[in-house]
C-alpha positions in Angstrom: 124.3 114.8 20.3 120.8 115.8 19.3 118.6 117.8 21.4 115.0 116.9 22.2 112.3 118.3 19.8 111.6 122.0 20.2 107.8 121.9 20.5 105.8 119.7 22.8 103.9 117.1 20.8 100.8 115.1 21.5 102.5 111.9 20.5 104.8 112.3 23.5 102.3 113.8 25.8 99.6 111.1 25.3 101.8 108.1 26.3 102.9 110.2 29.3 99.3 110.8 30.2 98.4 107.2 29.7 101.3 106.0 31.8 99.8 107.7 34.8 97.4 104.7 35.4 93.8 105.7 35.2 94.2 109.1 36.8 96.5 111.3 34.8 97.4 114.6 36.5 95.4 117.7 35.7 98.6 119.3 34.6 99.3 116.7 32.0 95.7 116.7 30.7 95.9 120.5 30.5 99.2 120.4 28.6 97.8 117.9 26.1 94.6 119.9 25.6 96.6 123.1 25.2 98.9 121.6 22.6 96.0 120.2 20.6 94.0 123.4 20.7 97.1 125.5 19.6 98.1 123.1 16.8 94.6 122.9 15.4 94.0 126.7 15.6 97.2 127.5 13.7 96.6 124.8 11.1 93.1 126.1 10.5 93.6 129.9 10.7 97.2 130.4 9.7 97.8 127.5 7.3 94.3 127.3 5.9 94.0 123.5 6.5 91.1 121.4 7.7 90.6 119.7 11.1 90.5 116.3 9.3 94.1 116.9 8.0 95.4 117.7 11.5 93.7 114.7 12.9 95.3 112.5 10.1 98.8 114.0 10.5 99.8 115.9 13.6 97.3 114.1 15.9 97.5 110.8 14.2 97.6 107.9 16.7 100.8 106.2 15.6 101.2 104.1 18.7 98.7 101.9 20.7 98.5 104.2 23.7 97.8 107.2 21.5 95.1 105.3 19.8 93.4 104.8 23.1 93.5 108.5 24.1 93.0 110.3 20.8 89.2 109.6 20.8 89.0 111.4 24.2 90.0 114.7 22.6 86.9 116.9 21.9 87.2 119.9 19.6 84.9 122.9 19.2 85.7 125.0 16.2 84.1 128.5 15.8 85.1 129.8 12.4 83.3 133.1 12.8 85.1 133.9 16.1 88.2 132.0 14.9 88.6 130.0 18.1 89.3 126.4 18.9 88.5 124.7 22.2 89.9 121.3 23.0 88.7 119.3 26.0 90.5 116.3 27.5 88.9 114.9 30.6 88.6 117.7 33.1 91.0 119.9 31.1 90.0 122.6 28.6 92.1 124.9 26.5 91.2 127.6 24.0 93.3 129.1 21.2 92.3 132.2 19.2 93.4 133.6 15.9 94.8 137.1 16.1 95.2 138.1 12.4 98.8 139.2 11.7 100.1 137.6 14.9 98.7 134.1 14.2 97.1 132.1 17.0 97.6 132.3 20.7 96.4 130.2 23.7 93.9 132.1 25.8 95.2 132.5 29.4 93.9 133.8 32.7 96.1 136.9 32.1 95.0 137.5 28.5 91.5 136.6 27.3 90.4 136.3 23.6 89.2 139.9 23.3 92.5 141.3 24.7 94.4 139.2 22.2 92.3 140.3 19.3 92.8 144.0 20.3 96.5 143.5 20.4 96.6 142.0 17.0 94.6 144.9 15.6 97.2 147.2 16.9 99.9 145.2 15.3 98.7 145.3 11.7 101.4 146.8 9.6 101.6 147.7 5.9 104.2 145.2 4.5 104.9 147.5 1.6 104.6 146.7 -2.1 103.3 143.2 -2.8 106.1 141.8 -5.0 104.4 138.6 -6.0 104.6 139.6 -9.6 108.3 140.5 -9.4 111.0 138.1 -10.4 112.3 135.5 -7.9 113.6 135.8 -5.2 111.8 139.0 -4.1 108.7 137.9 -6.1 107.3 134.6 -7.3 107.9 134.9 -11.0 110.3 132.2 -12.2 112.3 132.4 -15.4 111.2 130.2 -18.3 114.7 128.9 -18.9 115.8 126.5 -16.3 119.4 126.3 -15.0 121.6 124.2 -17.4 124.5 123.3 -15.1 122.6 120.8 -13.0 121.5 117.2 -13.6 117.8 117.8 -14.0 116.8 114.1 -13.9 118.8 113.5 -10.7 117.2 116.6 -9.1 113.7 115.3 -9.9 114.6 111.9 -8.6 115.8 113.6 -5.3 112.4 115.3 -5.0 110.5 112.2 -5.8 112.4 110.3 -3.1 111.4 112.9 -0.6 107.7 112.3 -1.2 108.0 108.4 -1.4 106.2 106.7 1.5 107.9 103.7 3.2 106.5 100.2 2.7 106.3 99.8 6.5 106.1 102.1 9.4 104.6 105.6 9.9 104.0 107.7 6.8 106.5 110.6 6.2 103.8 113.0 5.0 106.1 115.3 3.0 104.2 118.4 2.3 106.6 120.6 0.3 110.1 120.6 -1.1 111.9 123.6 -2.6 115.5 123.6 -3.9 117.4 126.8 -4.7 120.8 126.8 -6.5 122.8 129.9 -7.1 119.8 132.0 -6.3 117.5 130.2 -8.8 114.5 128.1 -7.7 115.4 124.9 -9.6 112.9 122.4 -8.1 109.7 122.4 -6.1 106.8 120.0 -5.4 103.8 120.0 -3.1 101.6 117.3 -1.7 97.8 117.5 -2.5 96.2 120.3 -0.5 99.4 122.3 -0.2 101.0 124.8 -2.5 103.5 127.7 -2.9 101.4 129.9 -0.7 100.8 127.4 2.2 102.2 128.9 5.4 103.4 125.9 7.3 104.9 125.5 10.8 108.7 125.6 11.1 108.7 124.6 14.8 112.4 124.9 15.8 113.4 126.4 12.5 111.8 129.5 14.1 115.0 129.7 16.3 117.0 130.7 13.3 114.3 133.2 12.3 114.8 134.7 15.8 118.5 134.9 15.2 117.8 136.8 12.0 115.5 139.3 13.7 118.1 140.0 16.4 120.7 140.5 13.6 118.5 143.0 11.9 118.1 144.9 15.2 121.9 144.9 15.7 122.3 146.2 12.2 119.9 149.0 13.0 122.1 150.0 16.0 119.3 149.3 18.5 120.7 146.2 20.1 124.3 145.7 21.4 125.7 142.2 21.3 127.7 142.5 24.6 125.4 144.8 26.5 123.7 143.7 29.8 120.3 142.1 29.1 117.1 143.7 30.2 115.7 140.9 32.5 113.7 142.3 35.4 113.7 139.0 37.2 117.4 139.3 37.8 118.5 141.7 40.5 121.7 143.8 40.2 123.5 141.3 42.4 122.2 138.2 40.6 125.0 136.1 39.0 122.8 135.5 36.0 123.4 139.2 35.1 126.7 138.0 33.5 124.7 136.3 30.7 125.0 138.0 27.3 123.3 137.7 23.9 126.0 135.3 22.5 125.5 133.0 25.5 121.8 132.6 24.8 122.3 132.2 21.1 124.8 129.4 21.6 122.6 127.7 24.2 125.4 128.2 26.8 123.8 130.5 29.3 124.3 128.1 32.2 120.7 128.0 33.5 118.9 124.8 34.5 116.5 123.5 31.9 114.6 120.4 31.0 113.6 120.2 27.3 112.3 116.6 27.6 108.7 116.5 26.6 108.3 112.9 27.8 109.0 114.1 31.3 106.1 115.4 33.4 108.6 117.8 34.9 109.6 119.3 31.6 110.4 123.0 31.8 109.6 123.4 28.1 106.2 121.8 28.6 105.4 124.1 31.4 106.6 127.1 29.4 104.7 126.5 26.2 101.4 125.2 27.6 101.2 126.6 31.1 102.6 130.1 31.2 101.5 133.5 29.9 105.0 134.8 29.7 107.3 132.2 28.2 110.5 134.3 28.8 109.7 134.5 32.5 109.9 130.7 32.8 113.5 130.7 31.5 114.5 133.8 33.4 113.3 132.1 36.6 115.6 129.1 36.1 118.4 128.6 38.5 122.1 129.1 37.6 123.9 125.8 37.3 127.1 126.9 35.4 128.9 130.0 34.5 127.9 131.4 31.0 129.8 129.6 28.2 130.7 126.5 30.2 128.2 124.0 28.9 125.8 123.5 26.0 122.1 122.9 27.1 119.5 123.0 24.3 116.7 125.3 25.7 113.8 126.7 23.9 113.4 129.1 26.8 116.7 130.8 25.9 115.1 131.8 22.5 112.0 133.1 24.1 114.0 135.2 26.5 115.8 136.6 23.5 112.5 137.5 22.0 111.6 139.5 25.1 115.0 141.2 25.1 114.2 142.2 21.5 110.9 143.6 22.7 112.7 145.9 25.2 114.5 147.6 22.3 111.2 149.2 21.1 109.4 152.1 22.7 105.9 150.7 21.7 104.6 147.2 21.4 103.0 148.1 18.2 106.4 148.7 16.6 107.7 145.4 18.1 104.8 143.4 16.7 105.2 145.0 13.2 109.0 144.6 13.2 109.3 141.2 11.6 107.0 142.0 8.8 108.3 145.5 8.1 112.0 145.0 8.5 112.6 141.4 7.5 109.7 139.6 5.7 109.0 142.5 3.3 112.7 142.9 2.5 113.0 139.1 1.6 109.7 138.8 -0.2 108.4 136.5 2.6 104.7 137.2 2.0 103.4 134.2 3.9 105.5 134.5 7.0 103.9 134.8 10.5 105.5 134.8 13.9 103.1 134.1 16.8 103.2 135.4 20.3 102.7 134.1 23.8 99.7 135.4 25.8 101.9 138.2 27.1 102.6 139.5 23.6 106.2 138.3 23.2 107.1 136.4 20.1 107.5 132.6 20.6 110.6 132.5 18.5 111.5 129.0 19.8 108.7 127.3 18.0 105.9 129.3 16.4 107.2 130.6 13.1 105.1 129.8 10.0 106.0 130.3 6.3 105.7 128.7 2.9 108.5 126.5 1.6 109.5 129.2 -0.7 109.7 131.7 2.1 111.8 129.4 4.3 114.0 129.0 1.3 114.3 132.8 1.1 115.5 132.8 4.7 118.0 130.1 3.8 119.2 132.1 0.8 119.9 135.0 3.1 122.3 132.8 5.1 123.8 131.3 2.0 124.7 134.8 0.9 126.2 135.9 4.2 123.4 138.2 5.2 122.9 139.9 1.8 119.6 139.5 -0.1 118.8 141.0 -3.6 121.9 143.2 -3.3 120.9 144.6 0.1 122.7 143.9 3.3 120.1 142.7 5.8 122.4 141.3 8.6 125.6 142.8 10.0 128.9 141.9 8.5 130.1 138.8 10.4 126.7 137.9 11.8 126.3 134.7 9.7 129.9 133.8 10.1 129.6 134.0 13.9 126.5 131.7 13.7 128.5 129.1 11.9 131.2 129.0 14.6 131.0 125.9 16.7 131.3 126.2 20.5 133.0 123.9 23.0 130.7 121.2 24.2 128.5 121.3 21.2 130.4 118.6 19.4 130.7 120.8 16.3 126.9 120.5 15.8 125.5 123.8 17.1 126.5 127.3 16.5 124.3 130.4 17.2 120.7 129.1 16.8 121.7 127.0 13.8 122.8 123.3 13.5 126.2 122.7 12.0 128.3 119.9 10.4 131.6 121.2 11.7 134.6 119.3 12.9 134.2 118.9 16.7 137.8 118.6 17.6 140.1 119.6 14.8 142.2 116.5 13.9 141.0 114.6 17.0 139.1 111.3 17.1 135.6 112.7 16.9 134.2 112.7 13.4 131.8 115.3 11.9 128.2 114.4 12.2 127.9 113.8 8.4 131.4 113.3 7.0 130.0 112.8 3.5 128.5 116.3 3.4 130.3 119.7 3.4 131.7 121.0 6.6 130.2 124.4 6.1 126.7 123.1 6.0 124.2 124.9 8.3 120.7 123.7 9.1 117.5 125.0 10.5 115.8 122.0 12.1 112.2 121.7 13.4 110.0 119.1 15.0 108.4 116.4 12.8 110.8 116.9 9.9 111.0 120.6 9.1 114.3 121.4 7.5 116.0 124.2 5.7 119.6 123.2 4.9 122.2 125.7 3.5 125.4 124.8 1.7 127.2 128.2 1.4 130.1 126.9 -0.7 127.6 125.5 -3.3 125.0 128.2 -2.9 122.5 125.5 -2.4 119.4 125.7 -0.2 117.2 122.7 0.4 113.8 123.0 2.2 111.6 120.1 3.2 108.4 120.5 5.2 106.2 117.7 6.4 104.8 115.8 9.4 107.1 112.8 10.1 106.9 111.0 13.4 109.9 109.6 15.3 112.5 111.0 13.0 111.5 108.8 10.1 112.5 111.1 7.2 115.9 110.5 5.5 117.2 114.0 5.5 120.8 113.0 5.0 119.9 110.9 1.9 117.9 113.8 0.4 120.8 116.2 0.9 123.3 113.8 -0.7 121.0 113.5 -3.7 120.5 117.2 -4.0 124.2 118.0 -3.7 125.1 115.4 -6.3 122.5 116.8 -8.7 124.0 120.3 -8.7 127.7 119.2 -8.8 127.9 116.2 -11.1 128.1 118.3 -14.3 131.0 120.4 -13.4 
């Protein structure tokens, strides 16, 4: 069981558009233009990349139909105003940079000036810049490397992650960071990327959302079992029975289509056609009672982000919350969480951070919610995330992927029997991974742009695990 990718991608949109004979629908053209505008804007203004690099990687035509349509995309980049316009046929989409809140698609309900004013209100002092402090709060690494690992094997593991196949699409590994027992023991970057490169996590952002909710629970401002503040649901609505754990486990019971190859995809309509992403999920019909069935839904995460928003008296405090109450406490200087046009965080897909900062988030989970001696998450929050739920085949917990036994001593094997059962994983579109081995205190981060699942994550994890355990 593996859910569809979390973020809509041009490589799936373009064949869909091309398949509509010579007259693709305006909706599909608009979705493709919106995706391209958003991806390019975030790459330029959040990650500091070039348009050429996006065209060569994210928007690379890896299949014949894509090669036919890619030349039809037209981009207008205004670096002074920090906007990107993409045109595809009759469709046009604009994305604008909004400083601390990353980039957002301009919508009829939120123009570029409104979005910029919102971002100006969100700027928050992150506290002391700890880049000169020792790792993990800072970036200063000890001169003496760990001695209880096989250094040669670890370097070979990293080299293999960057190796390109003799045939097939390139894997485009951008960054690898490996942390063992709290020490950063290996890292490498592709040309053009480095320790400060803030890169998209796509669906790894879901675990970031889980973390933010946990911080709010720890602060006593969010109750796990309280009724959810969802104005679309009347007091008599059966959906009122849904609670926070149901959404975190993707078992809320609402109808949802995460298939980005489908013109009727709910996720596609949410990310590239709505001002309020949470409202799209809130408007979905009830198909099952909460807890009955696992349905992977990016909309569930975005509804959680709006529920989080309701716990603040002012939007300014909500927008500043990740930076002030999580990123600063973990030393995540490069982290950005973008919003939808309505101002709600897009926690399903739009989290950005450097490989080191994603590793810091993984380290928080490896250490049961404690970081640098400070408890960040409530006692039991991480343990609950690692608990598999019926129907998830042992592979999904609470906004994290698992490697748990799906049926005890039954006939169904674990997904990866050769890797530890306590493994948990953040997993994002095009090969974004942060894998945590709590029993080994090992965190492995790989960021890149790999099409069609072409990166050998399992092989990389096996090599990394062997490198830190062979000398015991």
